N, C-alpha and C positions, 0 to 999 in steps of 0.2 A: 573683871571679865575681859576687858579689852587686852590687858596684859597677857592673860592666859591664852587668848586667841592668837595674839602675836607670837608667843612662844611656840604654840602648836604649829603655826604657819612656818616658823623657822625650822622646826623639827621635821615637818613634811618636806620642805625644800632640801634639807640636808640628806634625808633619806633618798629622795629622788636623785640627788647628785651622786650619792654613793652607788646607787644601782646603775647609774649610767657610766660610771668610771671604774667600778670594781665588781668583780664576780663574788657575790656574797652568799651563794648557795652551797658552798662547801660544807659538808657534814662533819661534825666533830666525831661522830661514831665511826666514820670511815677511818680516822686516825687510830682509834682504839682497835678496830679489826685488823688494820695493817700492822700495828705493833704486835698483836697476837700472832698473826701469820709469821712475822719475822722471828719471833721467839721460838715458835714451833719449828721453823726452818733451821734456826741455829742449833736446836737440839738434835734434829735429824742430821744436820751437817756434822755435828760432833760425833754422832754415832757412826757415820760413814767414815770419818777420819780415823776413829779408833779402830774400826774393823780393817781399814786399809793398813794401819800400822801392825796389827796382829797377823795379817796375811802376807806381809811383805816377803817372808821367806818362801812362800809357795809360788809366787809369781815374780817375774823379773821386775825390777824397779821401774824401768821405762814403760813397760806394759801397764803396771799398776798405776803409774802417774796419769797415764792417759785415761784409764777407767775412772779414777776418783775425780779427775777434773771434769769429765763428762757428767758424772753423777751430780757434782756440785753445781755445774752449769744448769742442768735440767731442774735441779731443786730451786735455784735462784729464779729461773723463768716461771716456775709454778707459783712461787711466793709473789712474784711481780704481777702475774695474771690475776691471782686471787685478790690482791690488794686493789688493782685497777678496777676489776669487775665489781667489787664491793663498793668502791668509791663512786663509780658511775651510777650504780643502783641507788645508793643512799642519797647522793647529790640530786639525782633526778626526782626522787620522791620528795625531798625537801623543797625543791624548786616548784613542784606542783602544789604543795601546801601553801607556799608563800606567793604563788602565781608569778614567779620570775622565769625568765628565759634561761635555758641551759646552754644555748648555742647562739652567740652573737659576737660582735666585734671584740668585746671585752674578754669573753672566754677564749677567743682565738688568740688574743695577745697573751693571755695567761699561759696557754699551752705552749706557744712559741718560746716565751721566756723561760718556761720550765724545762722543756725538752731540749733546747739548744745546749745548755751546759751538761744536761744529763746524757745526751747522745755522745757528746765529746768525751765525757768521762767513761762511758761504756767502751768506746773505741780505744781510749787510753789504757783501760784495764786489759783489753784483749792484747794490746801491744806488750804490756807487762807480762802477761802469760806467755806470749811468744818468746820473750827473752828470759823466761823462767824466773821472773821477779815476783813470785807468788805472794811473798810476805807483804808486798806493798798494795795488793789488790784491795783488801778490806779498807785500809786507810784511805785509798784513792776514791773508793765508792762513797765513803762518808764525806770526803772533801767536796767532790763534785755534786753530790746530792745536796749538801749544804748550800753550795753556790746556786744550784737550781732553785731551791726554796727562796733564797734571798732575792733573786731576780724576779721570781713569780709573785712575791709578796706585794709588789708594786700594783698588781691588778686584782688583789683580793684582800683578805683580812691582814692587817699589819702584824698581827700576832704570829703569822707564819714566819716572819723574819727572825724571831727569837729561836724557833726550831731550827732554822737554817744555820744561824750562827753557832748554835749548840752542836750541831753535827759537824760543822766546819772545824771548830776548835777540837772536838773529840777526835776527828780524823787526823789532825796535826799531831795530837798527843800520841795517837796510835802508831805513828811512824817511828816512835822510839821504843815500841814494845811489839815488834813484829810477830813474835810467837803467840801473842794473845789477840790477834786480829779478829778471830771469830767472836770473842767475848765483847770487844769494842763494837763490832758489827751488831751484836744482839742488843747492846745498850742503846746505840744510836737509832737503829731502825725499829727496835722493839720497845724498850722502856720509855725512851723519849717520845715516841709516837703515842703510846698509851697515855702518858701524862699530858701531852699536848691535846689529844683527843678529848679527854675528860674535861680539861680546862675549857676548850672550845664549846663542848656540848653544854656545860653549865652556863657559859657566858652568852651563847647565841641561840642554841637549839632547844633548850628546855622549854622555853615559852611557846615554841611551835610544835612541841611533841604531842 
């Protein structure tokens, strides 16, 4: 009995230390939804690109390039907003169930470490568009997103690091296949997210569902 109580005390201490140093309210379902949004976005993006290629004779190339870039940009913003909105909702709901705080010093450090590389990557992608290096945009998004996840994993579940490295490596590979950037984007932001989300849900969330 004393050994069991000792082990329980150690478990409680470890749980308290994790909660004080790591943000553990991230929802695995948020990853599944984000992956689903990304795949839908990739399908819509492919449709827009195909329509652009079929209409290239009816409009000037310069004008059509501006139109398709604007459409793809708005599509990416829509996917991002849907993913963030769903993540905030599901994470807040999980935090209420586990009685954890959603906004404290740990969550602030998490967001800073996540958005610093991500914001730099977004600016870099805009520079690539400025110089008409469109083929490198998708690989760069994957690379910087992977770096953002790796940095953020220090303040949340360590499993996030694996998703980060997976996207980082996939982005580097995608630099050698520029004409298939959209497909790599769909795999990294879509399939990887869904697989990660299911893994996280089964490992951490199912018992709180």
